[in-house]
C-alpha positions in Angstrom: 147.5 -24.1 85.2 145.5 -27.3 85.2 145.6 -30.4 83.0 143.8 -33.7 82.8 145.3 -34.9 86.0 143.9 -31.9 87.8 140.5 -32.4 86.2 140.4 -36.0 87.5 141.0 -34.6 91.0 138.3 -31.9 90.5 135.6 -33.9 88.8 136.6 -37.5 89.4 134.0 -37.8 92.2 131.1 -36.5 90.0 128.9 -38.8 88.0 127.8 -38.0 84.4 124.3 -37.5 85.7 125.7 -34.7 87.9 128.0 -33.2 85.3 127.3 -34.2 81.7 130.1 -35.5 79.3 132.2 -32.6 78.1 135.3 -31.8 75.9 137.8 -32.7 78.7 136.2 -36.1 79.3 136.7 -36.7 75.6 140.4 -35.8 75.8 140.8 -38.2 78.7 139.3 -41.1 76.9 141.2 -40.3 73.7 144.4 -40.4 75.7 143.3 -43.7 77.3 143.5 -45.3 73.9 147.3 -44.9 73.9 147.6 -47.6 76.6 148.5 -51.1 75.6 145.7 -53.3 76.9 146.7 -56.4 75.1 145.5 -59.4 77.1 143.6 -57.2 79.5 140.7 -55.7 77.5 138.7 -58.3 75.5 138.8 -58.1 71.7 135.8 -58.0 69.4 135.9 -61.8 68.6 136.4 -62.8 72.2 133.5 -60.6 73.4 132.8 -59.5 77.0 134.0 -56.5 78.8 136.2 -55.4 81.8 135.7 -52.6 84.3 137.9 -49.7 83.5 139.2 -49.6 87.1 140.1 -53.3 86.9 141.8 -53.0 83.5 143.9 -50.1 84.7 144.9 -51.9 87.9 145.9 -55.0 85.9 148.0 -52.8 83.5 149.8 -51.2 86.5 150.6 -54.6 87.9 151.9 -55.9 84.6 153.9 -52.7 83.9 155.6 -52.5 87.3 158.3 -49.9 87.2 158.5 -49.9 83.4 155.1 -48.2 82.7 156.4 -46.2 79.7 156.8 -49.5 77.8 153.0 -49.8 77.8 152.3 -46.3 76.4 152.0 -46.4 72.6 152.6 -42.7 72.1 155.2 -40.0 72.3 152.7 -38.3 74.7 153.8 -38.2 78.3 151.1 -40.4 79.7 152.2 -41.8 83.1 151.0 -44.1 85.8 149.6 -41.3 87.9 147.1 -40.6 85.1 146.0 -44.2 85.1 145.7 -44.4 88.9 143.5 -41.2 89.0 141.3 -42.5 86.2 140.9 -45.9 87.8 140.0 -44.5 91.3 137.6 -41.9 90.0 133.8 -42.4 90.5 133.3 -40.7 87.1 135.2 -43.2 85.0 136.0 -46.2 87.3 132.7 -48.0 86.7 132.9 -47.7 82.9 133.6 -50.9 81.0 136.2 -51.5 78.2 135.7 -53.8 75.3 136.4 -54.4 71.6 140.2 -53.8 71.9 142.0 -54.0 68.6 145.8 -53.4 68.0 147.3 -54.1 64.6 150.7 -53.2 63.2 151.3 -54.6 59.7 154.3 -53.1 57.8 153.3 -55.0 54.6 150.1 -52.9 54.4 151.6 -49.8 56.0 149.0 -50.2 58.7 149.0 -49.2 62.3 145.5 -49.3 63.8 144.1 -49.5 67.3 140.8 -48.8 68.9 138.6 -49.7 71.8 135.1 -48.9 73.1 134.3 -47.4 76.5 130.8 -48.0 77.8 130.0 -45.1 80.2 127.3 -45.6 82.9 125.1 -42.9 81.3 124.1 -45.1 78.2 126.8 -43.5 76.1 129.7 -45.4 74.3 132.9 -43.6 73.5 134.7 -45.2 70.5 138.4 -44.2 70.8 140.8 -44.5 67.9 144.5 -44.5 68.9 146.7 -41.9 67.3 150.2 -42.4 65.9 152.5 -44.4 68.0 156.3 -44.4 67.8 156.5 -47.0 65.0 157.8 -45.9 61.6 154.9 -47.6 59.9 152.5 -45.5 61.9 154.3 -42.3 60.8 154.5 -43.4 57.2 150.8 -43.8 57.3 150.4 -40.3 58.6 152.2 -39.0 55.6 150.1 -41.1 53.3 147.1 -39.0 54.3 148.4 -36.3 52.0 147.9 -38.4 48.9 145.6 -41.4 49.6 143.0 -43.0 51.8 144.9 -45.2 54.2 144.2 -48.8 55.3 143.8 -47.4 58.9 140.9 -45.2 57.7 139.2 -48.2 56.1 139.7 -50.2 59.2 138.2 -47.4 61.3 135.1 -47.1 59.1 134.4 -50.9 59.4 135.1 -50.8 63.2 132.8 -47.9 63.7 130.0 -49.6 61.7 130.3 -52.6 64.0 130.3 -50.4 67.1 127.2 -48.6 65.9 125.4 -51.8 65.4 126.1 -52.9 68.9 125.0 -49.5 70.2 121.8 -49.7 68.3 121.1 -53.2 69.8 121.7 -51.8 73.3 119.9 -48.5 72.7 123.1 -46.5 73.4 124.3 -43.2 71.8 127.8 -43.0 70.5 130.7 -40.6 70.9 133.6 -41.0 68.6 137.1 -39.5 69.1 140.8 -39.7 69.0 144.0 -37.7 69.3 146.4 -36.9 66.4 145.9 -39.6 63.7 143.1 -41.0 65.9 141.3 -37.7 65.4 141.3 -38.0 61.6 140.3 -41.7 61.9 137.3 -40.6 64.0 136.4 -37.9 61.6 136.7 -40.0 58.5 134.9 -43.0 59.9 132.0 -41.0 61.1 131.6 -39.2 57.8 131.8 -42.4 55.7 130.0 -44.9 57.9 126.6 -46.5 57.2 124.2 -43.6 56.8 121.4 -45.2 58.7 123.7 -46.0 61.7 125.2 -42.5 61.7 122.1 -41.1 63.5 123.4 -42.9 66.7 126.4 -40.6 66.8 126.0 -37.7 69.2 129.5 -36.1 68.8 132.8 -36.6 66.9 136.0 -35.3 68.4 139.2 -34.6 66.6 141.9 -33.7 69.1 144.7 -32.0 67.1 144.0 -34.5 64.3 145.2 -33.6 60.8 142.7 -33.0 58.0 142.8 -34.7 54.7 143.8 -33.4 51.3 140.6 -32.2 49.5 141.9 -34.1 46.4 141.6 -37.3 48.5 138.7 -36.7 50.8 135.8 -36.3 48.4 133.2 -36.0 51.1 133.2 -33.0 53.4 133.0 -34.2 57.0 131.8 -30.7 58.0 128.8 -31.0 55.7 128.0 -34.6 56.7 128.4 -34.1 60.5 127.7 -30.4 61.0 127.7 -29.3 64.6 128.4 -32.8 65.8 132.0 -32.4 64.7 134.3 -30.8 67.3 137.9 -30.0 66.5 140.2 -29.1 69.4 143.8 -27.9 68.8 146.5 -26.4 71.1 147.7 -22.8 70.6 150.7 -24.1 68.8 149.2 -26.6 66.4 150.9 -28.0 63.4 149.5 -31.5 63.1 145.9 -30.3 63.7 146.2 -27.7 61.0 147.4 -29.9 58.2 145.0 -29.5 55.3 142.8 -27.2 57.3 140.1 -25.6 55.2 138.8 -22.0 55.4 135.8 -21.6 57.6 136.3 -24.8 59.7 135.5 -24.3 63.4 138.1 -25.1 66.0 138.5 -24.8 69.8 142.0 -23.5 70.6 143.3 -24.7 73.9 146.0 -23.2 76.0 148.9 -25.5 76.6 151.8 -25.7 79.1 154.0 -27.3 76.3 156.5 -25.5 74.2 156.3 -25.4 70.4 155.5 -28.7 68.8 155.4 -30.2 72.3 151.9 -28.8 72.6 150.7 -31.7 70.5 151.0 -33.8 73.7 147.4 -33.9 75.1 148.6 -34.0 78.7 149.9 -30.4 78.3 146.5 -29.0 77.4 145.0 -26.6 80.0 141.5 -27.4 81.1 138.6 -25.9 83.1 136.0 -27.7 85.2 133.7 -28.2 82.2 135.9 -27.6 79.1 139.1 -26.3 77.7 140.9 -23.2 78.8 140.7 -21.4 75.5 143.2 -19.2 73.7 142.1 -16.4 71.5 144.1 -17.6 68.5 147.0 -19.7 67.3 150.5 -18.5 68.2 152.0 -16.3 65.6 155.1 -18.4 64.9 152.9 -21.4 64.5 150.8 -19.6 61.9 153.9 -18.8 59.9 155.0 -22.4 60.0 151.6 -23.7 59.0 151.5 -21.3 56.0 154.9 -22.6 54.9 153.7 -26.2 55.1 150.5 -25.4 53.2 152.5 -23.7 50.5 155.0 -26.7 50.3 152.1 -29.2 50.0 150.4 -27.1 47.3 153.5 -27.3 45.2 153.5 -31.1 45.1 151.2 -33.3 43.1 149.7 -36.4 44.7 152.4 -38.5 42.9 155.2 -36.3 44.3 153.9 -36.5 47.8 153.9 -40.2 47.5 157.4 -40.2 46.2 158.7 -38.0 49.1 156.9 -40.1 51.7 158.4 -43.4 50.4 161.9 -42.0 50.1 161.8 -40.5 53.6 160.6 -43.7 55.3 162.7 -46.0 53.2 165.7 -44.0 54.4 164.5 -44.1 58.1 164.1 -47.9 57.9 167.4 -48.4 56.1 169.1 -49.8 59.2 166.3 -52.2 60.1 164.7 -49.9 62.7 161.0 -50.3 63.5 160.6 -47.2 65.8 162.1 -43.8 66.1 163.6 -44.8 69.4 165.6 -47.5 67.7 167.1 -44.9 65.4 167.8 -42.3 68.0 169.1 -44.5 70.8 172.4 -45.4 69.0 175.0 -43.5 67.0 175.0 -46.4 64.5 171.3 -46.0 63.9 171.5 -42.3 63.3 174.6 -42.7 61.0 172.8 -45.3 58.9 169.8 -43.1 58.4 171.9 -40.0 57.6 173.8 -41.9 54.9 170.5 -43.1 53.4 169.1 -39.5 53.5 172.2 -38.1 51.8 171.4 -40.1 48.7 167.9 -38.4 48.5 167.1 -35.0 47.1 167.2 -31.9 49.4 163.4 -31.8 50.1 163.4 -35.5 51.2 166.5 -34.9 53.4 164.8 -31.9 55.1 161.7 -33.9 55.9 163.5 -36.9 57.3 165.9 -34.8 59.5 163.0 -32.8 60.8 161.2 -35.9 61.9 164.2 -37.3 63.7 164.9 -33.9 65.4 161.3 -33.8 66.7 161.6 -37.2 68.3 165.0 -36.6 69.9 163.8 -33.3 71.3 160.7 -35.0 72.7 162.9 -37.6 74.5 165.1 -34.9 75.9 162.1 -32.9 77.0 160.8 -36.0 78.8 164.1 -36.5 80.6 164.2 -32.9 81.6 160.7 -33.0 83.0 161.6 -36.2 85.0 164.7 -34.6 86.4 162.8 -31.4 87.4 160.1 -33.5 89.1 162.8 -35.5 91.1 164.4 -32.2 92.3 161.0 -30.8 93.3 160.2 -34.0 95.3 163.6 -33.9 97.0 163.2 -30.3 97.9 159.7 -30.9 99.3 160.9 -33.9 101.3 163.8 -31.9 102.7 161.5 -29.1 103.7 159.1 -31.4 105.4 161.9 -33.1 107.3 163.2 -29.7 108.5 159.8 -28.5 109.5 159.1 -31.8 111.3 162.4 -31.7 113.2 161.9 -28.1 114.2 158.4 -28.8 115.5 159.8 -31.7 117.6 162.5 -29.4 119.0 160.0 -26.7 119.9 157.8 -29.2 121.6 160.6 -30.4 123.8 161.6 -26.9 124.6 158.0 -26.1 125.6 157.8 -29.2 127.8 161.0 -28.1 129.7 160.0 -24.5 129.9 156.4 -25.0 131.3 157.1 -26.1 134.9 160.3 -24.0 135.3 159.2 -20.7 133.6 162.4 -20.7 131.6 162.9 -17.5 129.5 161.7 -18.0 125.9 164.0 -20.0 123.7 166.7 -20.4 126.3 167.1 -24.0 125.4 167.4 -23.4 121.7 170.9 -22.6 120.4 171.1 -19.3 118.7 172.2 -20.7 115.4 168.9 -22.7 115.0 166.0 -21.0 113.1 163.0 -21.9 111.0 165.3 -21.8 108.0 168.1 -24.0 109.4 169.2 -26.5 106.8 168.5 -30.2 107.6 172.2 -31.0 107.8 172.6 -28.4 110.6 169.9 -29.9 112.8 172.1 -32.7 114.4 174.5 -30.0 115.8 171.5 -28.0 117.1 170.1 -31.0 118.8 173.4 -31.8 120.3 173.5 -28.3 121.9 170.1 -28.9 123.3 171.2 -32.2 124.8 174.1 -30.5 126.5 171.7 -28.0 128.1 168.8 -30.2 129.0 170.1 -33.7 129.4 169.6 -37.0 127.5 166.0 -37.5 128.7 164.8 -34.3 127.3 165.0 -35.3 123.6 164.0 -38.7 122.2 165.3 -40.2 119.0 162.7 -39.8 116.1 162.3 -43.0 114.1 162.9 -42.3 110.4 159.7 -41.1 108.7 158.0 -39.8 111.9 158.6 -36.2 110.9 
C-alpha cells in the first residue's frame, strides 16, 4: 500500500505541466500546514516569500533530532516527509508566504494558515487543522453551536489571499485537513463574492461539517463541483454534521479505527486516492450514534457540555493533551474535575483523553516496529556482505589449484548462517588457507 511518501517518490520528479494538480497534491500541501514555520516563512505584514525547499531545509536544521516538536498535529508527520517534499522537482521550487500562527485562549482561538505559490500560476491556501492544544479542541466542539473566531479569521485571510491572486493573475486552491477542512469550506463559501471566481477548487480532507442551525449558507450550493470532500474509510471527524446527498471521496487507509484520521495513513494512487467502496460498518454505527446524540441537544446544551468538558481538562493548568497524559498527577486532576460533572460530560472528556493516549501509544509502537525492521535489514545486509566476501576468497584460492567446490568453506556455514556465527566460520577458513587468504573488512564495507 502506498501513502504520500510513496507518491513523492513516484511523482516528485514530474512538474505540474507534465501531471496537473490532483487530490494527492492537495493532501500533501494540507499536511504541510501542520509544520511550525515560525521565523522561517514570512508573515503577511513582513511580505516576501521563501522557496519551499529552503524553508524545509531550515526547519530540519532548527529541529535537529527533535523534529516532532515542530509538528503542530497528532498526525505522524516526520522528517522524511519534509526531505522528500523539499528535494522533489514537483514542489521544491514552490514558494511559501503569508504564514500566520495564532493561539489565543482568551478568544478560544487557534488559527494558522499559509500560502503556497506553485510554479503553474496556482496558489494553494492551506489552513491548519486542530493541533494538540486544548484551546484548539475546544474550538472544534464550538463548531456544533456557533461560528468560531477561527472561521472568521479564515474568511478574512482568504479574502486577502484572493486579492493578491487577482493582482498576480493566479488561480486559487483552498484546502485543509480536519478543522482546516471546515475552515477552507467556510471561508470559500462566505468570502467576497466577486473574488470567489478566482477559486478553482476547495478541499476538505476529513474536515467536519457545521450544524445546519449555525451554517445558514450551504457550501454545496455556493461552491458546487468545486468543493471536494475526502474522508478515510473509518471517518468520524469528517462525518460530523454530514448532510444527505453530499458527495465524498472515500480513501483506503492503513490506519486502524480513529487512527485513519491521520492523513499520512491514507492510501494513494499516481493521480488520486485509492478509493474504498463505502465507510466501514462499525464506523457507520458510531456516526449514527453521534448524530443521534447531537440531535438530542439544543445549541445551548452543546455549549454547556463543551465548556464543562474543557474546563475540566484545563483544571490542572494544562495547555495540551500531552501535558495531561504525560503525568499521573495531570490525569488525576482531570479525573477529579470530571467526576463533578454529569455523566454525559464525563463520557466526552474521558473519550478525548483515551484517543490522545492511544494515539501516543500507536506512535511509539510504530517507531519500535520501524527500529526492529531497520535492525533486521542491517543484520541481513551484513550477513550477505560477509558471505559474498568469503565466497570471493574461496573462489580466488580455488581457481589456480582446482580445489573441489566449497572445500575451503566449513560445513556449518550456509547462506542462512547468523551474523554471530560468521567469526567462527572465518576462523575455520583461516586455519585451512592461512592468514593471507582473508583480509579484515573495515566496518561498513559490507
